[in-house]
C-alpha positions, 0 to 999 in steps of 0.5 A: 540476497544482495547485501544492502548498504543504503536503503534507501510537469507536463501533463497529458490528457487520458480520458475514457467515458466514466473511466478517466484519469484526472488531468490536474496540475499537482499542487503539493507543498513540499515544504510539508515534508521532513528534512532528508534523513541520512540513513546508513543501514547495516548489511543484511545477509539474511532477510528480504525487502519489498516496496509499498505504493498506494493510490497511484493509477492516474495515467502518469499524472501528478507524481506517478512517473517520478515515484515509479522512477525512484521505485525502480532505483530502490528496488535495485538497491534493496534487491526487493522481492516484490511490490505491494499495492495498498489499493486505489489502483485506477482513478477515478473509476477503476477498470471496466474489463481486463482490456481497459486502456487503463491497464496500459496507460496507468500501469504497464506503460508507467512501471516500466523499470527493469527492477519493477518487473516482479510480483505485484501483490495488489488489493482493492481500494474504494475507487477500484469498486467504482468500476469492475473489481472482478476485472482486477482479479481476472487480470492476474491470469493475463499478467506475469506480475499482477497478483490478485487471486481474490479479494482477500488472500495471503502469501508466505515469504521466507526470511531465512532458513528458519524464519518465515513472514506471513503477509495478509491482504484484506478487502476493507471496503465492505466494512465501511458503512457509508459505501453501503449508502452509496449504491450507485458508486459501490454496487458491488459492496453489498454483495461482499460477506464481511463475516466470512472474511473475518472468520477467514482472517481469524482462522488464518492468524490463529493457525499462523506459526510465522513469527512475522505477521503483516496485514495490508488493507486499503483503509487505515484504522488510524490516520492523522489526516483530516480528509478521512481520519480514523475508520472506527468500523475497522478499529472495532473488528481488526484492532483486537484481532491483530493484538491477540495474534501479535500482528506487528504491522498494518499497512494501508493507503487511502490517505494521499500521504505518508504516515506512521502512527502508533496509539498509546499501549499499542503493539501494532505499528500503523503505516500509510503509504498512499502517495503514489500520485496525487497528494493531499495535506496531511496532519499530526495527532497524539499517535503520529510518529511521522507524516508528510504530504509528498509523493513517495512510497515505502520500503520494508525490510525484514530479517530474523529479529527486526522489521525496518520501514523507510519512506522515500519521496519522489526525489529519492530522498529517504525522509523517515525510518523506523525499526521494531522487533518481533 
């Protein structure tokens, strides 16, 4: 792995029937962001890095192009192994098929940097359920870099010759009760078996021997944003399981901002990376370690003994960093 020395508008109309990209002037307030953090990262001989982006697919509108540009730069700087998407991949209404124009206008024609041509591990967000979720799974067979083999799945990544990391990608949408009451927008939600998914997750974690465990889901368990806030349904079923099996980090999107939260006495760090295009005002509460309403993404770096995470804004400034052990 390459040594790591430093980790890190004009708007065009893109419109389809019921599957359109919004064309609004971005009104993000950069004054809400933190001052630039001057971070010097020790060289790492053994480990790997990856990028995390969420809530992005808007035909290049808002901060999507700027974030893509910075992702390409930091993917090269960190020799990133892959890219994680926390969902809401296509606004407002997902995709209709594997031939939908959104694939080009919101993905293929936006993330064109040479260092973004690597595996993307993707999950479904609630807006993806407005369209045809199966089409996003099926696109994995057409694309060299798009990976969504099913609605929930797992990968194992080598850290070094003796240590591996386990990344688990789940589908949080069927757990959100209000979606079951909105059958017109979420017709596919009722077909999903949350009990089966929880059994799969529990068994996977129980048999996992990897010292590093990370779960990726679209909805945050905890959020300091007033838009959505905490997801009590997920806190009830996921928090005890993650603590029981020593999961170190839960990564989400859904909120259009960047957040790091850690509840009192929690063994899990909760990350929100949902600022891939449009952003919204964020907030702070007693669990908040950091929050910012800026376009951006996260960079995670794992070695034998530590997991580091950095937030990078749409201008390439590293605005926050955190580190934890196993």
